[in-house]
N, C-alpha and C positions, 0 to 999 in steps of 0.2 A: 473867202470872206472871213474876217476876224470874228471870234466869238463875241457875243454881246456881254457887256459888263453885267455882273451878277445883279446889281440894283435895278438895271434897266430891264433885264429878263424877268425879274420878279414883278416889276410894275406892269409889264405887258401881260403877264399871266393873270394878274389881278384884274386888269381891264377886260381881258377876255372872259373871265369868270363872271364879272359884273354884267357884261353885255349879254352873256348866256342867261343869266338870272333874269334880266329885264325881258329878254325874248320869251322865256318861259312864262313870266308873269303876264305877258301880253296875249297869251293864248286864252281866249275867253270862251265861256260856255254859251252855246246857242241852244236854248231849250225849246224843243218841239214836242208837243203832246198829242198822241193819238188816242182815239176813243172809239169803241165799237162793242159788239156783242161778244164777250168772251165766256159766256155762260149760257146754258139752255141749248135748245136744238140748233141754234144758229152760231154756236160757239166757234166752229171752224173758221168762219169768216173773220172774226176778230183776231183769232190766234194767227191766222195766215197774214193778216195786215200788220200785226205787231211784229212778226218775224221779218217781214219785208222791210219795214221801217228801220228796225235795228240793223239788219244786214246792209241796207243802203247807207245808213249813217256810218257804219263801220267802214264801208268802202270809201266814202268821202273822207273820213278822218284819216285813214291809212294813206290816202293820196295827198295829204298835206292840209286837210281841213278846208275852211272857207275863208277867203280873203275879205277882211273887213274894211270899212271906209277910211280908217287911219293907218292902214298898212299892217295891222295886227292880224293874227290868224285866229279863227274861231273853230271850236270843236263842237259838233252837234251831239246833244244828249237827248235821248228819247225816253219819254215816259208813256205808259199806255194804261187807260182806264176803261172799266166795264160799265156800259150804260144800260145793260140788260135789255136792249131794244125797247126802252121805255122813254117816251118824249120828255117826261118831267125830269128823269135822271140825266138825259142828255143836256137839257137846258141848264140844270144845276151844275153839271161838269163845266160847261162853257162859262157860266157866270163865275165860278171859282177860278178858272184859268185866266179870265179877264182881270182878276184882282191880284194875280201872281206874276211870275216873270216869264211865262210862256210867250214866245214871239209869234207862234202860229199853231193852229190845231189841225189835225188830219183825221177825218172821220165823217160819217159813221156807216154802220151796216144797214140800218133800217130807214126807209124813206120817211115814215112818220116822225122819226127822231130828227132827221135832217130838216124836215119842214119846220118843226118846232124850233130847232136851233137857229135856222136862218131867220125865222120870225123874231127872234130875240136880238138880232143884230141891228145896228144902225142902218137904216135903209139907204140913205144917201150920205156918203162920206163928207164930213165937214159941216153937216147940218147941226148947228148948235142947239136947235130946238128939239132934236131927236136924241133921247137919252139911251138909245139902244147900245148894245155892247160893241166895242171897237176892237175886234180881234179877227184876223184872217182865219177862216175855216174852209179847208179844202177837202172835198169829199172824194173818197176812193171807191165806195161800194154801192151806196143807195142809188137805184136806177129810175126812180120816178121822173118822168120827162119834164124838163124845163125849170127845175128848181133854182138854179144858180142866179137867175135874174131877180130873186127876192130881195137881195141886198148887195150893195157895193163891196161888202166884206165877204161875200160867199163865192166859192169857186168849186168847180167839179172837173174830174178827169174820167168821164164816163163815156163809153162808146155809144154810137148812134144805132140803136136797135132797128129803127125804121130802115136804114140803109142795109143793115146786116140781113134782115129777113127778106128784103127785096132780093138780095143776092141768093139767099137760100132757095127761095121758090123759083127763081130763074134757073138755078142749078138743077133743081128737081125736074123742072119742065124740060131742060136740055138733056139730062142724063137718063130720065125715065119718061119718055114721051107718051107712054101708054098710061101714065098715072093721071087720073081725072078727079078723084075725090079726096077730101081731107076731113079727118075727125080729130077733135082736140080733147086733151085732158088737162085740167087746170087746178092748181093748188090755190083755192079761192080766197083764203084768209091771209094772204101775204101780198102786199101792194105790188111788188115787182112781178111776181108770176101772174097775178090776176090782170094787171095792166098789160103785160106783154101779150097775153092771149087775146084779150078783147080789143086792145088799141093798136097792136102791131101784127102778131102772127095771123090772126083771123082775117083782118082787112087786107093784109099783104098777100095772103093766099088767094083771096077773092080777086084782087087786082091782077094777079098773075093768071087768072082764068080757071082756077080750081073751084069746084063745087064743095063748099063747106057744109057737111052733113049735120053738124052739131058739136056738142061737147059734153063731157062728164066732169064732175067736180069732186074734190076731196079737201081735207085740211092738212096743214103743214105737219102736224104731229100725229096724223093717222097711221095705223099700222096694218089695217086690213083693207085690201083693195079689190076683193073678189067681185063685188057688185059693179064697181067702175069698169073693171076689165071685161065683165060680161057685156056691158054697154058698148065698149070698144069693139068687142068681137061681133056683136050684133050689127053694128054699123058697117063692118066689112069694108072700110075705106082703104084706098091705095096708100095714103099717107096718114100716119098718126103723129100728131104734134103734141109733145108733152111739155107743158109750161109749168115746171116744178123744180124745186131745188133738190140737191143730190139725194137726201134720205128718202123723201116721199117718191121722187122719181124712180129710185132703185126699187122701192116696194112695188110700184106699178110695173116696171120692166120685168121683175122676177115673177109677178103674177101673170103677166102676158106670156112669159116663157112656160109657166106651169099649165096655162090654159091653151097653149098652142096657137097663140095669136101672132101671125107673122105678116105684117104689112110689107108692101114693096119698099117703103121708106119710113124711117123713124127720124123725127126732128126733135131736138131738145132745146131747152132754155139756155141762154148765154151763161148764166151763173153755174150751170152744171158741167161746163167744159173744164173740169178740174181733175187732177189725178185721184182725188178722193172719191169721186163718183166711180171711177174704174175699180178702185179698191173695194168699194162697198158692193157694187153691182156684179162684178165679175163678168162671166160670159153673157149675162142677160143684157148688157149694154152693147153687144156687138152690132155694128152697123149704124149706131146713133150718130146723126149729123148735127153739128152745132156751129154757129159762128162765134168767133172769139177774138178779142183784141190782144191775146198773148199766145205765143207758141215758141218753143225753143228752136227757132229757125236761123239764128245767127249767133255769133260768139257773145255779144252783149246779153242777149236773152238767156243763153245757156249759163253764163256767169251769174246773172241775177238769180236764176232758179237754184243753182248750186249753193250760192251764199245764203239764200233764204232757207234752204233745207238745213243748213248748219244751225240755224236758230229755231228749228222745229216747225217750220211752216211749209205749205205747198205753194208753188208758183202758179198762179192762174190770172185771169183777166182782172180780178179785183185786187189781189195782193200786189201784183206788178204795177197796177195803177198807183198804189201807195209808194212804191219805189220811184216811179216817175215823178210823183208829186214832190218828193224830197229833193230831187234834182232841180225841179222848177223853183222851189223855195230857195235852194242854194243860189241859183242864177239871179233871182230877185235880190237877194242879200248882197251879192257881189256887184250887181249893176247899179244899185241904189245907195250904196255906201252905208249900210247898216253898221252900227258900232258895237252892239251887244254889250253895253255897259248897264249897270244897275239903274243909272239915272236917265237912260235913253229908251226904256222899254216901250213906251207908247209911241214915241217918235219912230222907233224901229218897226213897230207893227204897221204904222202908216206907210213907211218906205216899202215894206214887203208887199202891202196891199197894192201900192202904186206900181211896183215892179211886176207883180202877177197880172194886174189889169192891163198893163201895156204890152204884154207878150203877144206876139202874132204867131210864133211857132216855138216849139220846145222839142228837146231831144226825147224820143220815145224808144222803147225797146224793140219795136217792129219797124221803126222809121219815124220821120218827123210827125209831130202832133200839132195840128193847127188849132189855134185858140180863137174863139169867137168873141164878139163884142159883149155877149151875155155871160162871158166867163165860163163857157163850156168848151169841150174838146171835140175835134173831128179826128178820130184815130184810125190808123190803118188796121185792117182785120183780115183774118183768114177763115176758111171753112175747114173744120176738122171732122174726122170720122173715127169712131172707136173700132180699132182693128186689133184683135189678139191682145187685148188689155193695154193698148197704147193709143194715144191720140195721133192720128196721121193726117197731115195737111193734104187736103184734096183740091183746094183752090185758093189763089191769092188775088183777090179783086184789086183793080187799079185804085189808087188813092182818090178820095173825093175832096173837092174844094169847099163844099158847103154841106150843112146838115140836110138830110132828106126831109122833104115835106111830110107832114103827118097825113096818114091815110084816114079816110072817114071812120069815125069811131063806131064800133058795133055796139048796139044796145045790149046791156047785160041783163040776165034774167033776174 
């Protein structure tokens, strides 16, 4: 083939450069903002979620980013804000985001904050008479049951604890047929731990045929648990269920070790199924059984955990819910033709809301995540046991097609 004439070669080179410049200019920024507790005793939850969001965004961006409605590519940019686990601060954050260029928000740690935030959103999308905020808010951590139905703009990726503890107590019944009695320990001033003991663990244990002897209580930031463990010891139950987050749970477990309390089975709270608990508790956590919607049991889960660690976070059921949320938002953007332009912010938010609301299933790190009409998730889960400072999977329940029905609520003291 003859060489191109110099003037033609130059013209082609200029055209190529111009095309490359246009392509570069067409890569738009998709701003997603996370918020949660990154200070105080609950700081690890926010830190882990932020790390997971940044890692997931990096993974998506390195793979080519997000395809937008006009063929351009979008690059996800993550910001993360501290709401201090305070409802007023959470609502203030979301109000500011609604006036900025964030297309969706991911958060938050504490159920009272989520409840207040969802209450600030427009209840029914498209209702001109409702001046509520119109911004998709997708929750990764807060576990209070049934919150997503508060607004058409609210979404959650939270496991079904009723199903999880059904399986836990069925496992205890099967693996420890001589166990008859249960005694609880509850971190009473935090919505999740308090709710899970009285509305989930306790009634599920009773439904499985166990005699629940009672419970002892403490606060999230307590440091002395001698009195509570004396009560646990006096009850002498076959199964001790500790509904508490890692730091107070570890305080109780270490005190049980000191006082020589050794029940046949130890059951823990979902939120404590984190590498952090093993680091803080050490040998005191040995034998603790917890249901969780995340474990490194496949290459995708292992990759997500490794990438999150690069950003300074632990992979657990909450932070990996944030990872999954970002992949769901990406899918909604691509299926609904989001443009990510400065003049399409509100239209893009509505498209993302529609895309998320229409989802029937989503890709999860443990397998398909089913989405409900109330914008909640039905997630696969496993049971893990603390063995030699590692979480070991001891059971993989079959996937469920619907949320477990609520057990009768136990009256709180």
